[in-house]
mmCIF file of the N, C-alpha and C atoms, coordinates in Angstrom:
data_MODEL
# 
_entry.id   MODEL 
# 
loop_
_atom_site.group_PDB 
_atom_site.id 
_atom_site.type_symbol 
_atom_site.label_atom_id 
_atom_site.label_alt_id 
_atom_site.label_comp_id 
_atom_site.label_asym_id 
_atom_site.label_entity_id 
_atom_site.label_seq_id 
_atom_site.pdbx_PDB_ins_code 
_atom_site.Cartn_x 
_atom_site.Cartn_y 
_atom_site.Cartn_z 
_atom_site.occupancy 
_atom_site.B_iso_or_equiv 
_atom_site.pdbx_formal_charge 
_atom_site.auth_seq_id 
_atom_site.auth_comp_id 
_atom_site.auth_asym_id 
_atom_site.auth_atom_id 
_atom_site.pdbx_PDB_model_num 
ATOM 1   N N  . MET A 1 1  ? -38.460 -9.934  1.516   1.00 0.00 ? 1  MET A N  1 
ATOM 2   C CA . MET A 1 1  ? -38.514 -9.694  2.546   1.00 0.00 ? 1  MET A CA 1 
ATOM 3   C C  . MET A 1 1  ? -38.883 -10.599 3.327   1.00 0.00 ? 1  MET A C  1 
ATOM 4   N N  . ARG A 1 2  ? -38.253 -11.863 4.013   1.00 0.00 ? 2  ARG A N  1 
ATOM 5   C CA . ARG A 1 2  ? -38.888 -12.105 5.149   1.00 0.00 ? 2  ARG A CA 1 
ATOM 6   C C  . ARG A 1 2  ? -38.767 -12.362 6.450   1.00 0.00 ? 2  ARG A C  1 
ATOM 7   N N  . PHE A 1 3  ? -39.491 -12.069 7.450   1.00 0.00 ? 3  PHE A N  1 
ATOM 8   C CA . PHE A 1 3  ? -39.371 -11.986 8.705   1.00 0.00 ? 3  PHE A CA 1 
ATOM 9   C C  . PHE A 1 3  ? -40.284 -13.409 9.521   1.00 0.00 ? 3  PHE A C  1 
ATOM 10  N N  . SER A 1 4  ? -39.569 -13.579 10.403  1.00 0.00 ? 4  SER A N  1 
ATOM 11  C CA . SER A 1 4  ? -40.059 -15.193 11.506  1.00 0.00 ? 4  SER A CA 1 
ATOM 12  C C  . SER A 1 4  ? -41.130 -14.544 12.236  1.00 0.00 ? 4  SER A C  1 
ATOM 13  N N  . GLY A 1 5  ? -41.792 -15.411 12.415  1.00 0.00 ? 5  GLY A N  1 
ATOM 14  C CA . GLY A 1 5  ? -43.404 -14.294 13.323  1.00 0.00 ? 5  GLY A CA 1 
ATOM 15  C C  . GLY A 1 5  ? -42.726 -14.394 14.549  1.00 0.00 ? 5  GLY A C  1 
ATOM 16  N N  . LEU A 1 6  ? -42.412 -15.124 15.096  1.00 0.00 ? 6  LEU A N  1 
ATOM 17  C CA . LEU A 1 6  ? -40.938 -14.773 16.256  1.00 0.00 ? 6  LEU A CA 1 
ATOM 18  C C  . LEU A 1 6  ? -40.767 -13.081 16.508  1.00 0.00 ? 6  LEU A C  1 
ATOM 19  N N  . ARG A 1 7  ? -39.717 -12.886 15.352  1.00 0.00 ? 7  ARG A N  1 
ATOM 20  C CA . ARG A 1 7  ? -39.293 -12.140 15.159  1.00 0.00 ? 7  ARG A CA 1 
ATOM 21  C C  . ARG A 1 7  ? -40.526 -10.600 14.820  1.00 0.00 ? 7  ARG A C  1 
ATOM 22  N N  . VAL A 1 8  ? -41.905 -10.861 14.320  1.00 0.00 ? 8  VAL A N  1 
ATOM 23  C CA . VAL A 1 8  ? -42.166 -9.773  13.834  1.00 0.00 ? 8  VAL A CA 1 
ATOM 24  C C  . VAL A 1 8  ? -42.750 -9.319  15.399  1.00 0.00 ? 8  VAL A C  1 
ATOM 25  N N  . LEU A 1 9  ? -43.220 -10.236 16.043  1.00 0.00 ? 9  LEU A N  1 
ATOM 26  C CA . LEU A 1 9  ? -43.614 -10.242 17.332  1.00 0.00 ? 9  LEU A CA 1 
ATOM 27  C C  . LEU A 1 9  ? -42.855 -9.518  18.494  1.00 0.00 ? 9  LEU A C  1 
ATOM 28  N N  . ARG A 1 10 ? -41.564 -9.610  18.264  1.00 0.00 ? 10 ARG A N  1 
ATOM 29  C CA . ARG A 1 10 ? -40.385 -9.428  19.225  1.00 0.00 ? 10 ARG A CA 1 
ATOM 30  C C  . ARG A 1 10 ? -40.284 -7.686  18.456  1.00 0.00 ? 10 ARG A C  1 
ATOM 31  N N  . GLU A 1 11 ? -40.333 -7.416  17.689  1.00 0.00 ? 11 GLU A N  1 
ATOM 32  C CA . GLU A 1 11 ? -40.479 -5.769  16.787  1.00 0.00 ? 11 GLU A CA 1 
ATOM 33  C C  . GLU A 1 11 ? -41.679 -5.786  17.261  1.00 0.00 ? 11 GLU A C  1 
ATOM 34  N N  . GLY A 1 12 ? -42.838 -5.723  16.843  1.00 0.00 ? 12 GLY A N  1 
ATOM 35  C CA . GLY A 1 12 ? -44.089 -5.092  17.438  1.00 0.00 ? 12 GLY A CA 1 
ATOM 36  C C  . GLY A 1 12 ? -44.047 -4.699  19.027  1.00 0.00 ? 12 GLY A C  1 
ATOM 37  N N  . LEU A 1 13 ? -43.741 -5.531  19.880  1.00 0.00 ? 13 LEU A N  1 
ATOM 38  C CA . LEU A 1 13 ? -43.157 -5.548  21.685  1.00 0.00 ? 13 LEU A CA 1 
ATOM 39  C C  . LEU A 1 13 ? -42.260 -4.271  21.979  1.00 0.00 ? 13 LEU A C  1 
ATOM 40  N N  . THR A 1 14 ? -41.321 -4.229  20.534  1.00 0.00 ? 14 THR A N  1 
ATOM 41  C CA . THR A 1 14 ? -40.074 -3.477  21.632  1.00 0.00 ? 14 THR A CA 1 
ATOM 42  C C  . THR A 1 14 ? -39.992 -2.216  20.757  1.00 0.00 ? 14 THR A C  1 
ATOM 43  N N  . GLY A 1 15 ? -41.187 -2.079  20.023  1.00 0.00 ? 15 GLY A N  1 
ATOM 44  C CA . GLY A 1 15 ? -41.177 -0.457  18.969  1.00 0.00 ? 15 GLY A CA 1 
ATOM 45  C C  . GLY A 1 15 ? -40.691 -0.238  17.672  1.00 0.00 ? 15 GLY A C  1 
ATOM 46  N N  . ASN A 1 16 ? -40.452 -1.618  17.069  1.00 0.00 ? 16 ASN A N  1 
ATOM 47  C CA . ASN A 1 16 ? -39.488 -1.768  15.321  1.00 0.00 ? 16 ASN A CA 1 
ATOM 48  C C  . ASN A 1 16 ? -38.435 -0.749  15.950  1.00 0.00 ? 16 ASN A C  1 
ATOM 49  N N  . LYS A 1 17 ? -37.532 -1.712  17.163  1.00 0.00 ? 17 LYS A N  1 
ATOM 50  C CA . LYS A 1 17 ? -36.455 -0.383  17.574  1.00 0.00 ? 17 LYS A CA 1 
ATOM 51  C C  . LYS A 1 17 ? -35.124 -1.334  16.594  1.00 0.00 ? 17 LYS A C  1 
ATOM 52  N N  . GLY A 1 18 ? -35.227 -2.688  16.480  1.00 0.00 ? 18 GLY A N  1 
ATOM 53  C CA . GLY A 1 18 ? -34.767 -3.298  15.527  1.00 0.00 ? 18 GLY A CA 1 
ATOM 54  C C  . GLY A 1 18 ? -34.257 -3.335  13.948  1.00 0.00 ? 18 GLY A C  1 
ATOM 55  N N  . TRP A 1 19 ? -35.589 -3.026  13.391  1.00 0.00 ? 19 TRP A N  1 
ATOM 56  C CA . TRP A 1 19 ? -35.658 -2.564  12.125  1.00 0.00 ? 19 TRP A CA 1 
ATOM 57  C C  . TRP A 1 19 ? -35.031 -1.085  11.679  1.00 0.00 ? 19 TRP A C  1 
ATOM 58  N N  . SER A 1 20 ? -34.234 -1.138  10.515  1.00 0.00 ? 20 SER A N  1 
ATOM 59  C CA . SER A 1 20 ? -34.310 0.623   9.948   1.00 0.00 ? 20 SER A CA 1 
ATOM 60  C C  . SER A 1 20 ? -35.661 0.469   8.906   1.00 0.00 ? 20 SER A C  1 
ATOM 61  N N  . ALA A 1 21 ? -35.718 1.938   8.801   1.00 0.00 ? 21 ALA A N  1 
ATOM 62  C CA . ALA A 1 21 ? -36.908 2.429   8.304   1.00 0.00 ? 21 ALA A CA 1 
ATOM 63  C C  . ALA A 1 21 ? -37.396 2.372   6.834   1.00 0.00 ? 21 ALA A C  1 
ATOM 64  N N  . HIS A 1 22 ? -37.771 2.318   5.934   1.00 0.00 ? 22 HIS A N  1 
ATOM 65  C CA . HIS A 1 22 ? -37.708 1.501   4.504   1.00 0.00 ? 22 HIS A CA 1 
ATOM 66  C C  . HIS A 1 22 ? -38.340 2.263   3.256   1.00 0.00 ? 22 HIS A C  1 
ATOM 67  N N  . TRP A 1 23 ? -38.681 3.818   4.736   1.00 0.00 ? 23 TRP A N  1 
ATOM 68  C CA . TRP A 1 23 ? -39.150 4.981   3.943   1.00 0.00 ? 23 TRP A CA 1 
ATOM 69  C C  . TRP A 1 23 ? -39.217 6.098   4.380   1.00 0.00 ? 23 TRP A C  1 
ATOM 70  N N  . ARG A 1 24 ? -38.832 7.174   4.165   1.00 0.00 ? 24 ARG A N  1 
ATOM 71  C CA . ARG A 1 24 ? -38.879 8.165   5.019   1.00 0.00 ? 24 ARG A CA 1 
ATOM 72  C C  . ARG A 1 24 ? -39.759 9.403   4.994   1.00 0.00 ? 24 ARG A C  1 
ATOM 73  N N  . ASP A 1 25 ? -39.940 9.822   5.603   1.00 0.00 ? 25 ASP A N  1 
ATOM 74  C CA . ASP A 1 25 ? -41.750 10.896  6.089   1.00 0.00 ? 25 ASP A CA 1 
ATOM 75  C C  . ASP A 1 25 ? -42.159 11.210  4.732   1.00 0.00 ? 25 ASP A C  1 
ATOM 76  N N  . ALA A 1 26 ? -43.394 11.741  4.919   1.00 0.00 ? 26 ALA A N  1 
ATOM 77  C CA . ALA A 1 26 ? -44.350 12.325  3.854   1.00 0.00 ? 26 ALA A CA 1 
ATOM 78  C C  . ALA A 1 26 ? -44.257 13.605  4.036   1.00 0.00 ? 26 ALA A C  1 
ATOM 79  N N  . GLU A 1 27 ? -43.577 14.539  2.698   1.00 0.00 ? 27 GLU A N  1 
ATOM 80  C CA . GLU A 1 27 ? -43.757 15.400  2.709   1.00 0.00 ? 27 GLU A CA 1 
ATOM 81  C C  . GLU A 1 27 ? -44.898 15.782  1.471   1.00 0.00 ? 27 GLU A C  1 
ATOM 82  N N  . PRO A 1 28 ? -46.478 16.307  2.408   1.00 0.00 ? 28 PRO A N  1 
ATOM 83  C CA . PRO A 1 28 ? -47.450 17.016  1.259   1.00 0.00 ? 28 PRO A CA 1 
ATOM 84  C C  . PRO A 1 28 ? -47.059 17.962  0.761   1.00 0.00 ? 28 PRO A C  1 
ATOM 85  N N  . LYS A 1 29 ? -47.728 17.830  -0.896  1.00 0.00 ? 29 LYS A N  1 
ATOM 86  C CA . LYS A 1 29 ? -47.723 19.621  -1.239  1.00 0.00 ? 29 LYS A CA 1 
ATOM 87  C C  . LYS A 1 29 ? -48.430 20.213  -1.093  1.00 0.00 ? 29 LYS A C  1 
ATOM 88  N N  . ALA A 1 30 ? -48.443 21.367  -1.361  1.00 0.00 ? 30 ALA A N  1 
ATOM 89  C CA . ALA A 1 30 ? -49.215 22.684  -0.886  1.00 0.00 ? 30 ALA A CA 1 
ATOM 90  C C  . ALA A 1 30 ? -50.603 22.565  -1.920  1.00 0.00 ? 30 ALA A C  1 
ATOM 91  N N  . GLU A 1 31 ? -50.570 21.432  -3.614  1.00 0.00 ? 31 GLU A N  1 
ATOM 92  C CA . GLU A 1 31 ? -52.277 20.901  -4.295  1.00 0.00 ? 31 GLU A CA 1 
ATOM 93  C C  . GLU A 1 31 ? -51.832 20.071  -5.338  1.00 0.00 ? 31 GLU A C  1 
ATOM 94  N N  . TYR A 1 32 ? -53.120 19.111  -4.977  1.00 0.00 ? 32 TYR A N  1 
ATOM 95  C CA . TYR A 1 32 ? -53.164 18.354  -5.293  1.00 0.00 ? 32 TYR A CA 1 
ATOM 96  C C  . TYR A 1 32 ? -53.776 18.064  -7.250  1.00 0.00 ? 32 TYR A C  1 
ATOM 97  N N  . ASP A 1 33 ? -53.758 17.814  -7.868  1.00 0.00 ? 33 ASP A N  1 
ATOM 98  C CA . ASP A 1 33 ? -55.089 17.690  -8.990  1.00 0.00 ? 33 ASP A CA 1 
ATOM 99  C C  . ASP A 1 33 ? -56.488 16.704  -8.026  1.00 0.00 ? 33 ASP A C  1 
ATOM 100 N N  . ALA A 1 34 ? -56.103 15.474  -7.837  1.00 0.00 ? 34 ALA A N  1 
ATOM 101 C CA . ALA A 1 34 ? -57.237 14.827  -7.088  1.00 0.00 ? 34 ALA A CA 1 
ATOM 102 C C  . ALA A 1 34 ? -56.326 14.525  -5.821  1.00 0.00 ? 34 ALA A C  1 
ATOM 103 N N  . ILE A 1 35 ? -57.754 14.821  -4.208  1.00 0.00 ? 35 ILE A N  1 
ATOM 104 C CA . ILE A 1 35 ? -57.216 13.218  -3.540  1.00 0.00 ? 35 ILE A CA 1 
ATOM 105 C C  . ILE A 1 35 ? -58.989 12.842  -3.391  1.00 0.00 ? 35 ILE A C  1 
ATOM 106 N N  . ILE A 1 36 ? -57.663 11.303  -3.099  1.00 0.00 ? 36 ILE A N  1 
ATOM 107 C CA . ILE A 1 36 ? -58.177 10.503  -3.208  1.00 0.00 ? 36 ILE A CA 1 
ATOM 108 C C  . ILE A 1 36 ? -58.672 9.679   -2.144  1.00 0.00 ? 36 ILE A C  1 
ATOM 109 N N  . ILE A 1 37 ? -59.593 9.714   -1.201  1.00 0.00 ? 37 ILE A N  1 
ATOM 110 C CA . ILE A 1 37 ? -59.801 9.112   0.571   1.00 0.00 ? 37 ILE A CA 1 
ATOM 111 C C  . ILE A 1 37 ? -59.995 7.749   0.145   1.00 0.00 ? 37 ILE A C  1 
ATOM 112 N N  . GLY A 1 38 ? -58.972 6.755   0.876   1.00 0.00 ? 38 GLY A N  1 
ATOM 113 C CA . GLY A 1 38 ? -58.760 4.929   1.234   1.00 0.00 ? 38 GLY A CA 1 
ATOM 114 C C  . GLY A 1 38 ? -57.974 4.853   -0.081  1.00 0.00 ? 38 GLY A C  1 
ATOM 115 N N  . GLY A 1 39 ? -57.646 4.103   0.338   1.00 0.00 ? 39 GLY A N  1 
ATOM 116 C CA . GLY A 1 39 ? -56.123 3.187   -0.801  1.00 0.00 ? 39 GLY A CA 1 
ATOM 117 C C  . GLY A 1 39 ? -56.594 1.876   -0.607  1.00 0.00 ? 39 GLY A C  1 
ATOM 118 N N  . GLY A 1 40 ? -57.895 1.463   -0.909  1.00 0.00 ? 40 GLY A N  1 
ATOM 119 C CA . GLY A 1 40 ? -58.279 0.009   -1.064  1.00 0.00 ? 40 GLY A CA 1 
ATOM 120 C C  . GLY A 1 40 ? -58.263 -0.506  -2.779  1.00 0.00 ? 40 GLY A C  1 
ATOM 121 N N  . GLY A 1 41 ? -58.807 -1.121  -3.723  1.00 0.00 ? 41 GLY A N  1 
ATOM 122 C CA . GLY A 1 41 ? -59.525 -1.325  -4.824  1.00 0.00 ? 41 GLY A CA 1 
ATOM 123 C C  . GLY A 1 41 ? -59.749 -1.031  -5.320  1.00 0.00 ? 41 GLY A C  1 
ATOM 124 N N  . HIS A 1 42 ? -60.931 0.052   -4.822  1.00 0.00 ? 42 HIS A N  1 
ATOM 125 C CA . HIS A 1 42 ? -61.814 1.145   -5.199  1.00 0.00 ? 42 HIS A CA 1 
ATOM 126 C C  . HIS A 1 42 ? -60.314 2.733   -5.533  1.00 0.00 ? 42 HIS A C  1 
ATOM 127 N N  . GLY A 1 43 ? -60.061 2.853   -4.214  1.00 0.00 ? 43 GLY A N  1 
ATOM 128 C CA . GLY A 1 43 ? -59.286 3.791   -4.190  1.00 0.00 ? 43 GLY A CA 1 
ATOM 129 C C  . GLY A 1 43 ? -57.677 4.373   -5.549  1.00 0.00 ? 43 GLY A C  1 
ATOM 130 N N  . LEU A 1 44 ? -57.468 2.909   -5.214  1.00 0.00 ? 44 LEU A N  1 
ATOM 131 C CA . LEU A 1 44 ? -56.342 2.784   -6.319  1.00 0.00 ? 44 LEU A CA 1 
ATOM 132 C C  . LEU A 1 44 ? -56.649 2.623   -8.043  1.00 0.00 ? 44 LEU A C  1 
ATOM 133 N N  . SER A 1 45 ? -57.913 1.702   -8.223  1.00 0.00 ? 45 SER A N  1 
ATOM 134 C CA . SER A 1 45 ? -58.219 1.765   -9.280  1.00 0.00 ? 45 SER A CA 1 
ATOM 135 C C  . SER A 1 45 ? -58.772 3.297   -9.383  1.00 0.00 ? 45 SER A C  1 
ATOM 136 N N  . THR A 1 46 ? -59.290 3.756   -9.041  1.00 0.00 ? 46 THR A N  1 
ATOM 137 C CA . THR A 1 46 ? -60.045 5.014   -9.314  1.00 0.00 ? 46 THR A CA 1 
ATOM 138 C C  . THR A 1 46 ? -58.564 6.476   -9.596  1.00 0.00 ? 46 THR A C  1 
ATOM 139 N N  . ALA A 1 47 ? -57.455 6.148   -8.577  1.00 0.00 ? 47 ALA A N  1 
ATOM 140 C CA . ALA A 1 47 ? -56.403 6.783   -8.882  1.00 0.00 ? 47 ALA A CA 1 
ATOM 141 C C  . ALA A 1 47 ? -55.623 6.140   -10.556 1.00 0.00 ? 47 ALA A C  1 
ATOM 142 N N  . TYR A 1 48 ? -55.983 5.165   -10.898 1.00 0.00 ? 48 TYR A N  1 
ATOM 143 C CA . TYR A 1 48 ? -55.331 4.538   -12.465 1.00 0.00 ? 48 TYR A CA 1 
ATOM 144 C C  . TYR A 1 48 ? -56.074 5.246   -13.042 1.00 0.00 ? 48 TYR A C  1 
ATOM 145 N N  . TYR A 1 49 ? -57.415 5.175   -13.440 1.00 0.00 ? 49 TYR A N  1 
ATOM 146 C CA . TYR A 1 49 ? -58.483 5.669   -14.091 1.00 0.00 ? 49 TYR A CA 1 
ATOM 147 C C  . TYR A 1 49 ? -58.134 7.157   -14.568 1.00 0.00 ? 49 TYR A C  1 
ATOM 148 N N  . LEU A 1 50 ? -57.934 7.999   -13.024 1.00 0.00 ? 50 LEU A N  1 
ATOM 149 C CA . LEU A 1 50 ? -57.695 9.910   -13.111 1.00 0.00 ? 50 LEU A CA 1 
ATOM 150 C C  . LEU A 1 50 ? -56.175 9.922   -13.666 1.00 0.00 ? 50 LEU A C  1 
ATOM 151 N N  . ALA A 1 51 ? -55.471 8.713   -13.577 1.00 0.00 ? 51 ALA A N  1 
ATOM 152 C CA . ALA A 1 51 ? -54.175 9.256   -14.802 1.00 0.00 ? 51 ALA A CA 1 
ATOM 153 C C  . ALA A 1 51 ? -54.479 9.145   -15.654 1.00 0.00 ? 51 ALA A C  1 
ATOM 154 N N  . LYS A 1 52 ? -54.854 8.118   -16.484 1.00 0.00 ? 52 LYS A N  1 
ATOM 155 C CA . LYS A 1 52 ? -54.650 7.310   -17.719 1.00 0.00 ? 52 LYS A CA 1 
ATOM 156 C C  . LYS A 1 52 ? -55.732 7.674   -18.901 1.00 0.00 ? 52 LYS A C  1 
ATOM 157 N N  . GLU A 1 53 ? -57.176 8.165   -18.178 1.00 0.00 ? 53 GLU A N  1 
ATOM 158 C CA . GLU A 1 53 ? -58.034 8.478   -19.050 1.00 0.00 ? 53 GLU A CA 1 
ATOM 159 C C  . GLU A 1 53 ? -57.348 10.279  -18.778 1.00 0.00 ? 53 GLU A C  1 
ATOM 160 N N  . HIS A 1 54 ? -57.682 11.211  -17.653 1.00 0.00 ? 54 HIS A N  1 
ATOM 161 C CA . HIS A 1 54 ? -57.385 12.118  -17.315 1.00 0.00 ? 54 HIS A CA 1 
ATOM 162 C C  . HIS A 1 54 ? -55.787 13.067  -17.660 1.00 0.00 ? 54 HIS A C  1 
ATOM 163 N N  . GLY A 1 55 ? -55.616 12.073  -17.267 1.00 0.00 ? 55 GLY A N  1 
ATOM 164 C CA . GLY A 1 55 ? -53.732 12.476  -17.571 1.00 0.00 ? 55 GLY A CA 1 
ATOM 165 C C  . GLY A 1 55 ? -53.786 13.424  -16.202 1.00 0.00 ? 55 GLY A C  1 
ATOM 166 N N  . LEU A 1 56 ? -54.267 13.292  -15.362 1.00 0.00 ? 56 LEU A N  1 
ATOM 167 C CA . LEU A 1 56 ? -53.284 13.808  -13.969 1.00 0.00 ? 56 LEU A CA 1 
ATOM 168 C C  . LEU A 1 56 ? -52.743 13.076  -13.636 1.00 0.00 ? 56 LEU A C  1 
ATOM 169 N N  . THR A 1 57 ? -51.845 13.742  -12.894 1.00 0.00 ? 57 THR A N  1 
ATOM 170 C CA . THR A 1 57 ? -50.419 13.312  -12.229 1.00 0.00 ? 57 THR A CA 1 
ATOM 171 C C  . THR A 1 57 ? -49.853 13.621  -10.877 1.00 0.00 ? 57 THR A C  1 
ATOM 172 N N  . ASN A 1 58 ? -50.857 14.551  -10.373 1.00 0.00 ? 58 ASN A N  1 
ATOM 173 C CA . ASN A 1 58 ? -50.767 14.921  -9.441  1.00 0.00 ? 58 ASN A CA 1 
ATOM 174 C C  . ASN A 1 58 ? -51.357 14.266  -7.923  1.00 0.00 ? 58 ASN A C  1 
ATOM 175 N N  . ILE A 1 59 ? -51.604 13.101  -7.885  1.00 0.00 ? 59 ILE A N  1 
ATOM 176 C CA . ILE A 1 59 ? -52.859 12.625  -7.652  1.00 0.00 ? 59 ILE A CA 1 
ATOM 177 C C  . ILE A 1 59 ? -52.207 11.948  -5.642  1.00 0.00 ? 59 ILE A C  1 
ATOM 178 N N  . ALA A 1 60 ? -53.179 12.224  -4.506  1.00 0.00 ? 60 ALA A N  1 
ATOM 179 C CA . ALA A 1 60 ? -52.839 12.050  -3.574  1.00 0.00 ? 60 ALA A CA 1 
ATOM 180 C C  . ALA A 1 60 ? -53.666 11.135  -3.186  1.00 0.00 ? 60 ALA A C  1 
ATOM 181 N N  . VAL A 1 61 ? -53.552 9.870   -2.695  1.00 0.00 ? 61 VAL A N  1 
ATOM 182 C CA . VAL A 1 61 ? -54.062 8.835   -2.391  1.00 0.00 ? 61 VAL A CA 1 
ATOM 183 C C  . VAL A 1 61 ? -54.615 8.266   -0.619  1.00 0.00 ? 61 VAL A C  1 
# 
């Protein structure tokens, strides 16, 4: 999806009322196998490593 700079500015100034939500509100689970603080390169690679090497499937980033 592409937007012009003017459209992005206008939506930012009006509280994004012209755009529909592309995701729903997060519903946290009661328990996780691991919780990673930080979703940058290191956090995401840590989540990948835990899933691949240790079989964890319930990871929050």
